C-alpha positions in Angstrom: 0.3 -0.1 0.0 1.4 3.7 -0.8 -0.6 5.6 1.6 0.8 8.7 3.8 -1.1 10.2 6.7 -0.8 13.5 8.1 -3.3 14.8 10.9 -4.0 17.7 13.9 -3.7 16.1 17.4 -5.7 18.0 19.5 -4.6 17.8 23.2 -5.8 19.6 26.3 -4.3 22.8 26.3 -1.7 21.4 23.3 -3.0 22.8 20.0 -2.2 21.1 17.0 0.2 18.7 16.3 1.0 16.9 13.1 1.0 13.2 12.9 0.2 9.7 10.8 1.7 6.5 9.6 4.7 4.6 9.2 6.9 2.6 11.4 8.3 1.5 14.8 11.5 1.1 17.2 12.2 1.1 20.6 12.7 -1.3 23.1 11.1 -4.4 24.4 10.3 -4.2 27.7 9.7 -8.0 29.5 6.4 -8.8 30.5 6.2 -11.2 33.0 3.4 -13.0 34.6 0.7 -11.4 32.5 2.6 -12.8 29.1 1.2 -14.7 26.5 3.5 -17.7 26.8 2.0 -20.7 27.3 3.9 -21.4 30.7 4.8 -24.6 31.9 3.0 -27.2 28.9 4.5 -27.6 25.8 4.0 -29.5 22.8 6.4 -31.3 19.9 6.3 -31.3 17.4 4.4 -27.8 16.9 3.6 -28.8 13.0 3.5 -31.8 11.6 2.8 -33.5 8.3 0.6 -37.1 8.3 -0.3 -39.2 5.5 -3.9 -40.1 5.5 -4.3 -43.5 8.0 -1.0 -43.1 9.2 0.5 -42.6 12.8 2.3 -39.6 14.4 3.4 -39.6 18.2 3.0 -36.0 19.9 4.9 -35.3 22.9 3.5 -33.4 25.9 6.0 -31.6 28.7 4.7 -30.0 31.8 6.4 -29.1 34.8 5.7 -30.9 38.1 3.3 -33.5 36.6 3.4 -37.2 34.9 1.9 -38.0 31.5 -0.9 -39.3 32.8 -2.0 -35.7 33.8 -2.3 -34.9 29.8 -5.5 -35.1 28.0 -5.9 -34.9 24.2 -8.0 -33.6 22.1 -8.4 -32.7 18.6 -10.2 -30.1 16.6 -11.8 -29.9 20.6 -12.9 -33.3 20.7 -12.0 -35.4 23.5 -9.5 -38.3 21.7 -10.9 -36.9 18.4 -13.0 -39.0 16.2 -12.9 -40.4 12.8 -13.5 -37.5 10.4 -10.6 -35.5 11.8 -8.4 -38.4 13.2 -8.0 -40.0 17.1 -5.6 -39.4 19.2 -4.2 -41.4 22.3 -3.7 -41.6 26.2 -0.3 -41.4 25.2 -0.1 -38.5 22.8 -0.1 -40.8 19.7 -2.5 -39.3 16.9 -3.9 -41.4 13.9 -4.7 -39.5 11.3 -8.5 -40.2 9.6 -8.6 -42.2 6.3 -9.8 -39.3 4.3 -8.1 -35.7 3.9 -10.8 -33.7 6.7 -12.2 -30.2 5.4 -9.7 -27.9 5.1 -6.3 -30.3 5.2 -5.4 -29.4 8.7 -6.6 -30.2 12.3 -5.7 -29.3 15.6 -4.1 -31.4 18.6 -4.7 -30.0 21.9 -2.8 -31.1 24.5 -4.8 -30.3 28.4 -3.5 -30.2 31.8 -4.9 -28.5 34.9 -3.3 -25.2 35.8 -1.9 -24.7 32.6 -3.2 -22.9 29.3 -4.1 -25.4 26.6 -0.7 -25.9 23.8 -2.2 -26.9 20.5 -0.1 -28.3 17.3 -0.9 -28.4 14.0 -1.3 -31.5 11.6 -1.4 -31.3 7.9 -3.4 -34.3 7.0 -2.0 -35.2 3.3 -2.3 -38.2 0.9 0.3 -37.5 -1.6 4.2 -38.1 -1.9 7.7 -36.3 0.4 10.1 -34.7 -1.3 13.2 -33.1 -0.3 15.3 -30.3 -0.9 18.7 -29.9 0.0 21.8 -27.2 -0.5 23.7 -30.1 -1.2 20.9 -31.7 -3.7 20.4 -31.9 -7.7 17.7 -30.8 -9.4 18.3 -33.6 -11.7 17.6 -36.0 -8.7 14.2 -37.3 -8.4 13.7 -35.2 -4.8 13.8 -38.4 -2.4 15.7 -38.1 1.2 19.1 -39.9 -0.3 19.0 -37.4 -3.2 17.2 -34.5 -2.8 16.4 -31.4 -5.3 18.6 -28.5 -5.0 16.3 -25.5 -5.1 12.8 -24.7 -3.5 11.3 -24.0 -6.7 12.2 -26.7 -8.4 9.8 -28.9 -5.8 7.7 -26.0 -6.3 7.0 -26.6 -10.0 6.7 -30.7 -9.0 4.5 -30.8 -5.8 1.0 -31.4 -6.6 -2.4 -31.8 -4.3 -1.5 -34.1 -1.1 2.6 -33.4 -1.6 4.4 -32.2 1.2 8.2 -30.6 0.4 10.7 -30.9 3.1 13.3 -28.0 2.9 16.7 -29.2 4.9 18.1 -26.9 6.9 20.8 -24.4 5.1 20.4 -20.6 2.7 18.8 -20.9 -0.7 19.2 -17.8 -2.6 16.0 -17.4 -4.3 12.5 -16.0 -4.7 9.9 -19.2 -5.3 6.6 -18.6 -6.9 4.0 -21.8 -5.6 2.3 -22.3 -8.8 0.2 -25.2 -7.9 -2.9 -25.6 -5.6 -3.8 -28.6 -3.1 -7.5 -30.0 -3.1 -10.2 -30.4 -0.1 -9.9 -34.1 -1.4 -6.4 -34.5 -1.9 -4.8 -32.4 1.2 -2.9 -29.1 1.1 0.4 -28.7 -0.7 2.9 -28.3 2.1 6.0 -26.4 2.3 8.1 -27.1 5.1 11.5 -26.9 7.1 12.4 -30.4 7.6 11.8 -31.4 11.3 14.5 -30.0 13.7 16.4 -28.2 10.9 15.8 -24.2 9.7 16.0 -23.6 5.8 17.0 -20.1 5.6 15.4 -18.1 2.3 17.7 -15.2 1.4 17.2 -12.3 -0.4 20.6 -11.4 -0.9 21.8 -11.2 -4.2 18.1 -11.9 -5.8 16.7 -9.7 -8.0 14.0 -7.1 -7.2 11.6 -7.0 -8.2 10.2 -6.4 -11.9 8.8 -2.8 -10.9 6.1 -4.4 -8.7 5.5 -6.2 -5.1 8.1 -9.6 -5.6 8.3 -11.8 -2.0 10.8 -14.7 -1.2 7.9 -16.6 -1.4 4.4 -16.1 -3.5 1.3 -17.2 -4.1 -0.6 -15.2 -6.8 -3.6 -15.8 -9.0 -6.4 -18.4 -7.7 -4.5 -20.6 -5.4 -5.6 -22.5 -2.3 -4.8 -25.5 -0.3 -1.0 -24.4 0.6 0.7 -24.2 3.9 4.3 -22.9 4.4 5.9 -23.6 7.4 8.8 -23.5 9.5 11.1 -21.1 7.4 13.3 -17.9 8.2 12.8 -15.3 5.4 15.3 -12.6 5.3 17.5 -9.9 3.8 15.8 -8.6 0.6 16.3 -5.1 -0.1 15.1 -2.8 -2.8 16.4 1.1 -3.2 14.0 1.3 -6.2 10.9 3.3 -5.5 9.1 1.1 -8.6 10.2 -2.3 -6.7 8.7 -3.7 -3.3 10.8 -6.3 -1.8 8.2 -8.6 0.4 8.8 -11.5 2.5 5.8 -13.7 1.5 3.2 -11.9 -0.8 -0.4 -13.9 -1.4 -2.5 -11.8 -3.7 -5.3 -13.2 -5.7 -7.9 -15.1 -4.9 -8.6 -18.6 -3.1 -9.0 -20.1 0.1 -7.1 -22.2 2.8 -3.6 -20.4 2.9 -2.0 -21.5 5.8 1.3 -19.1 7.0 2.7 -20.6 10.6 5.6 -20.6 12.3 7.8 -18.7 9.9 10.5 -16.0 10.8 10.7 -13.1 8.8 13.0 -10.2 9.4 15.5 -8.0 7.3 12.8 -7.1 4.6 13.8 -3.2 3.6 13.7 -0.3 1.5 16.4 2.3 1.0 14.4 4.3 -1.4 13.3 7.3 0.9 9.8 8.2 1.7 8.5 7.2 -1.2 9.8 3.6 -0.6 7.8 0.3 -0.3 8.0 -2.8 1.5 6.3 -5.9 3.1 6.6 -8.6 5.6 3.7 -10.7 4.4 0.7 -9.4 2.4 -2.4 -10.6 1.6 -4.0 -9.0 -1.4 -7.3 -9.7 -2.5 -7.4 -8.6 -5.9 -10.2 -10.5 -7.3 -14.0 -10.2 -7.2 -13.6 -13.6 -5.3 -12.3 -13.4 -2.2 -9.6 -14.9 -0.3 -10.4 -16.7 2.7 -10.1 -19.4 5.3 -6.3 -17.3 5.8 -4.3 -18.2 8.7 -1.3 -16.1 9.9 -0.4 -18.1 13.0 2.9 -18.4 15.3 5.0 -16.3 13.3 7.8 -13.8 14.1 8.4 -10.3 12.0 10.7 -7.9 12.9 13.6 -5.8 11.5 11.6 -4.4 8.8 12.0 -1.1 7.1 8.6 -0.7 5.0 8.4 2.6 4.1 5.2 3.8 3.4 3.5 0.1 3.7 2.9 -2.2 6.5 4.6 -5.3 8.4 1.7 -7.5 8.0 -1.5 -6.6 5.7 -5.0 -7.9 4.9 -6.1 -6.0 2.1 -8.8 -5.8 -0.6 -11.3 -8.9 -0.9 -10.6 -11.0 2.2 -13.4 -12.6 3.9 -12.1 -14.7 6.6 -8.9 -14.3 8.1 -7.3 -14.8 11.9 -3.8 -14.1 12.5 -2.8 -15.3 16.2 -0.1 -16.3 18.0 2.2 -13.8 15.9 5.1 -11.9 17.4 5.4 -8.3 15.5 8.4 -5.6 16.6 10.9 -3.6 15.8 9.5 -2.0 12.5 8.9 1.5 11.2 5.5 0.8 9.7 2.2 -0.6 11.1 2.7 -4.0 13.0 -0.6 -5.5 12.1 -3.1 -4.0 9.6 -6.7 -4.7 7.7 -7.6 -2.5 5.9 -9.9 -1.6 2.9 -11.4 1.5 0.3 -7.8 1.4 -1.4 -8.8 -0.1 -4.7 -7.0 -3.1 -3.9 -10.1 -5.3 -4.8 -12.6 -4.3 -7.2 -16.0 -2.1 -6.4 -18.3 -3.7 -4.0 -15.4 -6.2 -2.9 -12.5 -4.4 -1.3 -13.1 -4.4 2.6 -11.2 -7.1 5.0 -13.6 -8.8 6.7 -14.8 -11.8 9.0 -11.6 -11.9 10.4 -9.9 -12.6 13.8 -6.5 -10.9 15.5 -6.0 -12.7 18.4 -3.4 -13.2 20.8 -0.2 -11.8 19.4 2.5 -9.5 20.7 3.5 -6.2 18.9 5.6 -3.8 20.1 8.2 -1.1 19.1 6.3 0.1 16.2 7.2 3.8 15.6 7.5 5.9 12.6 9.7 8.6 14.3 12.8 7.9 12.0 10.7 6.7 9.0 11.8 9.2 5.9 8.4 8.4 4.5 6.5 10.0 7.5 7.5 13.0 9.8 6.8 11.9 13.5 5.1 9.1 15.2 2.0 7.6 13.6 2.3 4.1 13.6 0.0 1.7 14.8 0.8 -1.9 16.6 -2.6 -3.6 15.6 -4.9 -1.0 12.9 -8.4 -1.6 11.3 -8.6 1.0 8.4 -11.5 0.8 6.3 -12.3 -3.3 7.6 -15.2 -4.4 9.0 -16.6 -6.9 11.4 -13.5 -7.9 13.0 -12.4 -8.8 16.5 -9.2 -7.7 17.7 -8.9 -9.7 21.5 -6.2 -11.1 24.1 -3.3 -8.7 22.1 -0.3 -7.8 23.9 0.5 -4.1 22.5 3.3 -1.8 24.1 5.6 0.9 23.1 4.0 1.5 19.7 2.9 5.1 18.4 -0.8 4.2 18.6 -1.1 0.9 20.1 -4.2 0.2 18.8 -6.5 2.1 16.3 -9.7 1.3 14.4 -10.0 4.0 11.8 -10.3 4.9 8.1 -8.5 6.8 6.1 -10.4 7.8 2.9 -13.3 9.7 3.1 -17.1 8.7 3.2 -15.8 5.3 4.4 -15.4 3.8 8.2 -14.3 1.2 9.6 -17.1 -1.0 11.2 -18.5 -3.4 13.7 -15.1 -3.7 14.8 -14.9 -5.9 18.7 -11.5 -4.4 21.0 -11.5 -6.7 23.7 -9.5 -8.4 26.7 -6.0 -6.9 25.3 -3.5 -4.7 27.3 -2.0 -1.5 25.9 1.1 0.1 27.2 3.4 2.9 26.9 2.0 3.9 23.5 3.5 7.2 22.1 0.1 8.6 21.9 -2.5 6.8 22.5 -3.5 3.2 24.0 -6.6 2.8 22.0 -8.2 5.1 19.1 -10.8 5.5 17.0 -12.6 7.9 14.6 -10.6 9.3 11.8 -7.4 11.7 11.9 -9.0 14.7 10.4 -12.2 16.0 9.2 -11.2 15.1 5.2 -11.4 11.3 6.0 -13.6 8.5 6.9 -14.3 7.5 10.9 -15.1 4.7 13.4 -18.7 3.1 13.4 -20.1 0.7 16.1 -16.8 0.3 17.6 -17.0 -1.5 20.7 -14.0 -1.6 23.0 -14.8 -3.6 26.1 -12.3 -4.8 28.7 -9.1 -3.9 28.0 -6.4 -2.7 30.3 -4.7 0.7 29.1 -1.5 2.2 30.8 0.5 5.3 30.8 -0.3 5.7 26.8 0.6 9.4 26.4 4.2 9.2 26.6 5.5 11.8 23.9 2.0 13.7 23.3 -1.3 14.2 24.9 -3.1 11.6 22.9 -4.8 10.1 25.7 -5.2 6.3 26.8 -8.2 6.2 25.0 -8.5 8.5 21.9 -11.9 9.7 20.0 -11.3 11.6 16.9 -13.4 12.6 13.7 -16.5 10.9 12.7 -17.2 8.7 15.3 -20.4 7.5 15.9 -22.5 4.7 17.9 -19.3 3.3 19.8 -19.3 1.5 23.1 -16.3 2.4 25.4 -17.1 0.3 28.7 -15.6 -2.0 31.5 -12.1 -0.9 30.6 -9.1 0.3 33.3 -7.5 3.5 32.0 -4.3 4.2 34.1 -3.0 7.0 32.6 0.5 7.9 33.2 2.6 11.2 33.6 0.4 13.1 31.2 -2.9 12.6 32.7 -4.6 12.2 29.7 -7.2 9.6 30.5 -9.7 10.5 27.6 -9.1 12.0 24.9 -12.2 13.5 22.7 -11.0 16.8 21.2 -11.2 15.7 17.7 -15.0 14.5 17.2 -17.2 16.4 15.1 -20.0 13.8 15.7 -22.5 14.8 18.9 -22.8 11.4 20.7 -19.4 9.7 19.2 -19.1 7.0 22.2 -21.2 5.4 25.3 -18.8 5.0 27.6 -19.7 3.7 31.5 -18.4 1.0 34.0 -14.8 1.9 33.5 -12.5 2.6 35.9 -10.0 5.5 35.5 -7.1 6.7 37.3 -3.9 9.1 37.1 -1.4 9.5 39.7 -0.6 13.2 37.8 -2.8 16.0 37.3 -6.0 14.1 35.3 -7.7 15.3 32.0 -10.8 14.1 30.3 -11.3 16.1 26.9 -14.9 15.8 25.5 -16.1 17.1 22.4 -13.2 19.8 22.5 -13.8 20.6 26.4 -11.0 19.9 28.7 -12.4 18.6 32.4 -10.1 18.8 35.2 -11.9 16.5 37.2 -14.3 13.3 36.8 -17.0 14.5 38.7 -17.4 17.7 36.2 -16.5 15.3 32.9 -19.1 13.3 34.0 -22.0 15.7 34.5 -21.1 17.8 31.1 -21.2 14.7 29.0 -23.6 12.8 30.8 -21.0 9.6 30.3 -19.8 7.1 32.8 -22.8 7.1 35.0 -21.7 3.9 37.0 -17.6 3.9 36.2 -15.2 5.3 39.0 -11.8 7.5 39.7 -9.6 5.6 42.1 -6.4 3.1 41.9 -7.3 0.2 40.4 -5.3 -2.0 41.7 -3.2 -3.8 39.5 0.1 -6.2 40.5 2.6 -4.2 39.1 3.0 -1.0 36.7 6.6 -1.1 36.8 8.8 -3.7 34.9 8.4 -6.8 35.3 4.7 -5.8 34.8 2.0 -7.3 35.4 -1.6 -5.9 35.0 -3.7 -8.9 36.9 -5.8 -7.7 39.8 -4.8 -7.7 43.0 -6.9 -9.6 45.5 -8.2 -6.2 46.9 -8.9 -4.5 43.2 -12.1 -2.5 43.2 -12.2 -3.6 39.4 -13.0 -7.4 40.5 -17.0 -7.8 39.6 -17.4 -4.2 39.3 -17.7 -4.5 35.3 -21.7 -4.7 33.2 -22.7 -7.9 32.9 -25.3 -6.7 30.7 -23.5 -6.4 27.8 -22.9 -10.6 27.2 -20.3 -12.7 25.8 -20.4 -11.4 22.5 -18.8 -8.1 23.5 -16.5 -9.3 26.5 -15.9 -12.5 24.9 -15.9 -16.0 26.6 -12.0 -15.7 27.9 -10.0 -13.1 29.5 -6.4 -12.2 28.8 -4.8 -15.0 30.3 -7.4 -17.6 28.9 -9.4 -17.7 32.1 -13.1 -18.0 31.8 -14.6 -13.9 31.5 -17.0 -14.4 34.1 -17.7 -15.3 37.8 -21.2 -16.4 38.0 -23.3 -13.4 37.2 -20.5 -11.1 37.7 -17.5 -10.0 34.9 -14.4 -7.7 36.0 -13.1 -4.5 34.6 -9.8 -4.4 32.8 -8.4 -7.2 30.8 -8.0 -9.8 33.9 -11.1 -11.6 35.1 -9.5 -13.2 38.4 
């Protein structure tokens, strides 16, 4: 995407400040006890390719318990069944005789007092091929006589086949020309178990005046799995060339990008340059659908005007979960619409879930494409029907944002719940367009989040409301403002009732400021009386375990947030699980903030 954002930011007694789009850089604080890591339970292997009717042994390691304490599920069914495969009490998985719909299943280990951990199993019916830096493309592609190039294997593999790439460095840009199928299975490209295959762009030509990835899935391709590669070092200094780590475009379904490490994808063309970490672009009237992006790491990007990870255009149905995105100079994870990527009427990323990701150190302050701070950790720009939940986002310019940069167009029906957002340079969660000439936010529900110290460099506020915000909800949130004391900043809105706010818990040790519809209030009572909002909300210290490093935003036993939220909202708004994976409600009560207990 080539876009530029400049907008005015009005803070309490601060006047106008320029702002918008790009990248992020900085420091990675350790998020201790409340981190998303699985803790004492682990499963090996994390991904496996199993032929129909064959078996795969999974091992669960659980600190302080015997294997008898582990329960196994397949796709949520205890012990599995004939359609998805079965698993024994000892972790021996047997694939079904026919390939299941989607060609992958999830094997999950469950232990008491530990968060469940899953592995992905690709069920196939085809052959296994091997690639090695010591191979030859004239070989038969067996383990004993492997091929030399991944591209040669991609040209040869058909539905149901698995390509194992042995450890080593491969200097090539790979196009995946074939699709798998629902009946025969996906085509799987995977680092050989226990080894790491690196696809390195050093010396690889880029990019024919277009976008080119080190892996490319273009046209109408479906049922493909790309797992466990390190994808690195691809750059261009030509404004017409756009290097990418993984590039998916066109239409198709059941494309899975799993457990890859993507870094060093850069542009050096200056303010007009573009590069992409992982990009999904729905360019056809038939959407890209059933997309899974899970377990990937994306860092060290210099993407200029573009994003680290993007879902753009005609994309209907995607999941981005368990990814780590950090130290990049533009947006971390972006779901967009209305940029002309898809045909008219089919140009929005929709029906997606962005969940359980860790995103940090995303800032545009040194990005030559932009001036100042303005990059989002997670951004919904013109998307619709998206869930953003249980993410840890910190030290980005804007940690989470739902808005639209296209005039007359809105981001709509987005739920942002059970996230932790802290240390933002400008804002923790922001809704509404960045100025009056762009789009806005409609029916955004911001529920049960914990926000802390999210205006370190500007008065954007822990929760920010900008232009063209309508019918939005802000409830059950902990808002703990930092040294600037900007608890809520609604100085930009141009609508009569941009948000309904209630059952929130506000606090700051500094002089507090609420700004609503352009007016500043220095006390909670004056803000509440003038706005008519937050009738059941409070201003008091929320009782978090630790707001200094190592951070732990869980609730103390005496926290006033416990059981004090609005239960009437329902699970569609505050979700089934809190940030830590615990049940969101206790009886008929729900706590305020990202943690239930």
